[in-house]
N, C-alpha and C positions, 0 to 999 in steps of 0.2 A: 344620689349619684354625684361624684366629684365634678367640679367645673371642668377639669382637664378632660374627663371622659366625655362630657357633653360636647366640649370643643372638638374632640376627635371623632365622635360617632354621629351625633345629631346634625352636625354641620357638614358632614361628608368630606372630612379631611382625607386626602389621598396621597399615596406614596408615588414618587417619580422614579423612573428608571429609563435607561436607554439613551438615545441621542438627545441633543439640545432641544428643550421643549419650547422656549419662548424667544421671540425675536424682538429684542429691545429696540431695534431701529424702527419698529412699527409704533412704538409708544410716542406720546407727544414729546417734543423737544422742550428744553427749559424756556426758550424764548417763545412767548405767546402760548405757553402750554395750557391745557385744560385738564383737570382731573376727572371730569365727567366721563363715565364709561364703566365697562366691566373689566376688572383686573383679576389676574391669577396670582395668588399669594403663595410664596414659598417660605414656610416657617421652619426654623431649626429647633426640633424638639429633642434635646439631649443627644445631638449628633445625627438625628434622623430627619431628613427633609420631608415635610408634609405639605400638601397642597389643597387649596380651596378657593372659592370665588369671593370677590369683594366688589360691590357695586357702589360707585361714588357719584354724587351729584353736587357740583360746586356752583354756588350762586352768591355773589356779593360777599365773599369771604367766609361764607358758611358752608359746612359739609353735611350732607345727609346721605342715607343709603343703607346698605346691609354689609355686614362683615361676617362671612361664613354663615349667612342666613339670619343673623341677629341685627336688629335695627341699630344704626349708629347715628350720632350727632357730634359735630366738631367744628373746628375753625381752620382757616388757612391764613398764614401771614408770610408773604413772599414765597419762599420755597419750603417753608416749615408747615407741617400739618399736625393736628392733634385731634383725636376723637375718642369717644367711649362707646362701646357696643355693650348692650345689656341682654341677658337672657330672662326667661320667664320666672326663674327661681331666684333672681336677684344677683346672679354672678355677673362680673364685668370683664371686658377686655379693653384695656386702655392702651392706645397706640400713640406713639410719638415718632415722627418720621420726617425725612427730607425727600424732596423731589429733585433728582439730578440725573442727567443723561437719559431721560425718558423712563426712569425707574423710580420706585418709591422704596426707600430702605429705612429701617428703624427697629423699634422694639415693641413687643407686646407684653403687657403685664396682666396676667390672668389671675383673677381673684374669685375664689369659690365662696358662694354665699354661706355655706356651712363651715368654712374654715378661713375666715378673712385675715387671720394673722399670719398665714403662710402663702403669700402671693408667689407666682412663678413668672419668671421673665425669660422671654425668648426673642431672638432676633428674627427679622423677616425681610424679604424682598418681594415687591410686587411688580408685575409687568403686564402689558396688554397682550392678549392672545394673538398669535400670528394670523394674518389673513389667509384666505383660501388661495392656493397657488393658481396663477393665471396660466393660460395655454391649454392645449389639448390633453385629455387624459392619457395616461401611459399604460402599456401592458407589460407586466413583469413575468418572466419565466423564473420560477424559484424551485430549486431542488433541495429538499430538506436534508440536513445531516445531523441535526439535534432534535430530539423530541422530548417534550416536558410532560411530567406527570402531576403537576399542580397548576391550577389557574391562578398564577401569581403575578402581581404587579412588578415584582423585582426581577423576574427573568429577563435576560437580555433580549431585546427585539431582534428577530431574524431578518426583518426587512422593513423599511419605512416606505409608506405609500401615501398618496394624496387622495382626497375625495374625488370620486369619478374614475380612479384607476382600477384596472383589472389585474388579478393575479392568477396564474396557472401553476398548480403544484400537485403534490400527491400526499396521501396519508398512509400510515401503516394501520394494520388492524388492531383490535382491542388487545391482542396478545403481543403486539410489538413487531409483527412480521410484515415485510413489505411485499411488493408485487412479484418479486422473484422467489419468494418463499424463504428469504433470509431474515432471521430475527435480528432487529436493529436496536432494540431497547427492551427493558423489562416491561411486562404487560401491565394492564390496568388503565386502558384507554389513553395511551400516550398521544400527545397532540402535536400537530404541525402549527408553528407559530412560536411566540406571539408576533403579530404584525402591528407595527406602530402606525396609526392613522393620523397624519398631520391635521391640525386644527381641532381634533376631537378633545373636548375638555369636560370635566365633571359638570353634570347638568345637561349635557347634550344626549342625543340618541344616535347610536351607530346603526347604519342600514347596511345589511349584507345580502346582496342578490346572488343566488346560486345559479349561475348561468350554465354550468356543466357539471354533472355528477355521473361518471362512467366507471364501470368495473374495469380493472386492469389485470385480473388474473381469473382463472377458471374454477376456483374452489373457495369455500367458506366453511367456517366451523360454528357449531352450535352445541346444545345439550339436550338431554332427553328427560328433563324433569320439569316440574312446575314450581314456581317460587312460593314460599309459605303464605304470602298474602292472598294467593289465589285458590287455596284448597282448605278443606276441613280436616279433622284428625283422621277420619276414615280414609280419605284419599292420601293423606300423608303416609299412612301405613302401606297403602298399595304401591306408593312410589318410593318405599324405603331403600330399594336397591337401584334406584335411578340416579342420575347425575353423571352419566357417561358422556364423553364427547362424541359428537356426530359430525361427520364430514359430508358436505354437500358439493355436488358438481354444478357449476354455473354455466349453462349453455346460452351464450349471448345470441347465437344465431336463431335459436327457437324462442329465446326470451323466457326461459324457465329454469328453475333449480330443482334438482332431484337428489335424493339420498344416495351416496356412492355405494353403500352396502346396505340396501334396504331389507327389512324383514319381509316375509311373505305378503303381509297385508299392505305394505307400503310400496311394493314393487312398481305399481303404476301411479303412484302419487307424485304430483309436481305442483310447484307454486310459481306464479308469475314473478319475474325479476322486477324489483322496484327500488333502485339504489337510493339510499338516503344517508344523511349524516346524523349519528347519534349525538354528537357534541358540536355545538357552536357557542362560544362564550366570549365575553369581555372579562377583564380582570376585575374581581371584586375589590372593595377598599381594604387596605391592609390593617385597619383597626382590629380586625379579627384575623386569625391564622388563615393562610391561603388554603382553600379546599382542594382535595385531591380531584383528579380528573374523572373519577367515578361518581362524583357528587353533582348536585344541581341546586339552583336557587334563582334569586332575582337576576343574577348575572347571566342566566342561561345555563351552560354547562352540559352535563350528561342528561339531556332532556329526553332522548330516545323517542321522539315524536315522529311517527312514520309519514308525516306530510312535509318534513323538511327535505324536500326532493328537488331535482332539477327544475328551475323555473320559480321556485319559492323565494320570497324575500323575508328575512328575519330582522326584527327590530330589537335592539338590546340597549339597556342604559349604559352610559359612559360614567364610570366612577373613578377613573384615573387618567391622567393626561395620555393622549394617544390611544385610548380605549384598550389596547393590548388584546388583539383578537386572536383566539385559538379555534382550531377546527380539527375534527378527527372522529374516530369510532364509526367507520363506514359499515353499512349494512346492505347486503344485496337484497334483502326483503325482511320485513318484520310485521307480525300481527300486532294488533292493539295491545298495549300494556307490556310488551316484551316479556311474555309469560314464562318463557324458558330461562330467563336470567341472561341469556345471550341470544341475540337474533342471529341471522346468517352473517357472521362477522367476517369482514374482508377488507382488503386495502382498496384505495379509491383514487381515481384521477379527478381532480377538482379544479374548477375555474369559478372565480367569484369576483364581484365588483363591490366596492365600498362607497358609502356616502355618509355624510354627517348632517343631522338636523340640529342646528344650534339652538341652545336655550330651551329645548324641550326634552324632558326626561320621562320615559315610559316607566310605569310602576313595576313591570315585569316583562318577560319575553312575549313578543307578538310575532305572528307569522301571517303573511299574505300570499295567496295564490291567485291565479287568474279568476277564480270563481268565488273565493271566500276570504273574509278576514277572520283571524283566529287568535284568541287570547289565551295564554297559558297560566295555570296555577300549579305551583310546586310546593308541597307541604308534607309533613310527616304522616298525615292521614289523608285518605281520599276525601273525607268531608272538608278538611281544611283546604285541600287543593281545589275542590269544587267552589268554595267561597272565593278563593284568590282569583280563579279564572273568571268568575262572574263579575267581581269588582274590577278586574283588569279590563274586561269588555265594556262594562258600564262607563268607566273612565274614557275609554276610546270613543264611544258614541257621544259622550258629553263634549269631549274636546273637538271632535270632527264636525259634529252636526249641531252643537249648542243645545242639545236636548235637556229638558228638566228631568229630575229624578223620576217623576211619574211617567214622563214620555219614554225614558229609558226602559222602565218596567214594562210598558205596553209593547215596545219593540222587541225586547228580549223574550217576553212571555209568549210571543207569537212566532218567533223566528229562530230561537236558539237551538243549536245542535250540540250535544255534548259527547266527548270521547274520553275514555280512560286511556291516556297515552303511555303511562309508565307505572308499573307496580313492582319492578325488580330491585330497586335500590332504596336508599334511606328515605328519599322523598318520593311520594306518589305524585303522578302528574295527571291533571285533568285539563282538557282544552274545550273551550266553547267556541263554536263556529257560527258565522252568519253568512248566508249567501248574499253576494253583492246585489243580486237582482231585487232582493227584499228592501234594499236601501236606496234604490234608484230615485224614489220619490222624495227623498229628504234633501234639503238644501244644505250644502257645506257651509259651516260657520265662517264668517269673515275674520274671526279672531285668530 
């Protein structure tokens, strides 16, 4: 693998978009300045700005720390700095820079261990991240006019919010139709957002608390077939003429959904309404192409987990400045797995609050309810999703309670509950849940 790819992928280089990201006034001034701290680096890669973290420790003219996750060593002389960061393959990043106006500016010379005769030179600027805004949290009323069909870091943010703020907004359904029945955008899970969250930086965790999820129209659409993952060849033949759209009536007074034109056998069939969001996502890093809003992964996305409901809190990794939060794909109700390919797809009235956990990055989506903590796995196979979910929960228990691997095994082996959350899309979803009552006897780690 080329050094430039390692630089771009393994160190979490991320693309910036939207409003100004960093407040240079918060950086140390030249007089009495110190370099010690966590910096955000903006590097110019062939005209494209890429972003990652740099940790510096200055002591007696010596520099140590990490540059994009790689160990660095260097020196400081007045306002001039020089250091070299090395990777495990022998590649290097040599940086020469000046400190001025609370910013670090200079050049990066990247040398690939497999191709040392062709180094690459890029300019960069580093700034300290902005502090959390002081004052009371704000409540924002946001009416969407643009809906995106990719979870992209380069889409223009629709609103900038701060940690602690609340946003009240709406979403269209998976087909792009709003609460008035007007089609606003091409279908495919179009999203409301992205919302730029101030102070959220790569390596942080975004916290999204869904304080309100309410239906805002009286109908939903679904289908009458079963996705291929869920049936054998015999049932595939039985369902060969299926795939028709089914319209459901949403009775919010009674709290149930019924088929508008039921067959004889389903004329008395109803299901309880349980509004949920199929999609909650942060923008993935742009080292790979932005995924469509029908896809899912470590960034969240089209998870279609039927416990992402009012009152739930979703934890997602931040991989680009501002996190770039997307929400959409409202469902009036959905069984486990989204077996029909579409749940009861509808528009939604949404209110959510955001927060940021700095310096801590979750390995994949997590959800917390009043009663459970839930770790999600998303993979091309159910086996892979099962493993991802298990590891995600194991990491959570280790981080929160300081458990050893053996202790994690004992806890999960006696308390884990598994759900197949998604089988309709490219990635299958599996979620492992643990009831909080099972964990009451564990001491929270001081780390």
